[in-house]
N, C-alpha and C positions, 0 to 999 in steps of 0.2 A: 545857623549853619555857617560856614566859613565866609570869607570875604568873596564877593563876586565883583569882578572887574568888567566893565562895559567898554567895548571898543567900537569904533565906527570906521567902516571901510571907506577909503577915499578912492577916487578914480584911478590913482596910481597903484592902488592895491589890487585892482581887479584886472585879470587877464582875459580879454574878450575871447581869445582863441580857446582858453580853457573852459570858459562858460559855454561856448558854442559846442565844444566837444562833449561836455557833460550833458547838454540838452539833446544832442544827437543820440547819445547812448540811451538816454531815457526814452526818446522817441522810438528807437529801435525796439526796446522792450515792450512798449505799448503796441507797436505794429505787430510784433510777434503774437500778441494775444488775439489779434484780429484774423489770424489764419483760419480759413474756412467760413468766415462771415462775408456778407455781401455789403459792399459800399454803395450807399444810395446817392451820396453827393460828396463832392470835395470842392472846397472853395479856397483859392489863394487870395489872401487879403494883404494889406500893406505890412502888418506886423505879425501875422499868424496864418496858419493853415487850419481849416476846419474840415473834419471828416465825419460824416454821419453814416450810420449803418442802417440797414433795413429793419433791424431789431429796435431802433429808436435811440441807440447810444450816439452821443456826439463827443468827439475828441478834439481838443485844441492843441496845436503844436506851436511853440514859440522858441525864440532864442537862437536857433541854428541858421536862420535866414540872415543874410547880410552880404556885404561886399566881399569879393574875393581878395585874398592877400596878394601881394606882388608876385609871389612864386606860383600861385594857383593857375592851372590851365582853365580856359573858358571865359 
C-alpha cells in the first residue's frame, strides 16, 4: 500500500489550550449522557475527576484541569 510517513509531535507542536478545549468538549458530551442518572460519588484527584453513578458506571475526566491563563478570571 503506499508510503507511510511517521511523525512525532514535539512539545512545541502541542497547544495545551487546544487540548484542554477538546477534552472539555468530550467531557460535556459524556456528561450529557448522564442526564437523569444519579451520581453516587465524585472525587477530584490531582490529575483527574472520577464520577460514579448508582448504576455502577465510573467515568474518568482528564485534561481540562490546569492552571488558569493570564487572562482568565479566577
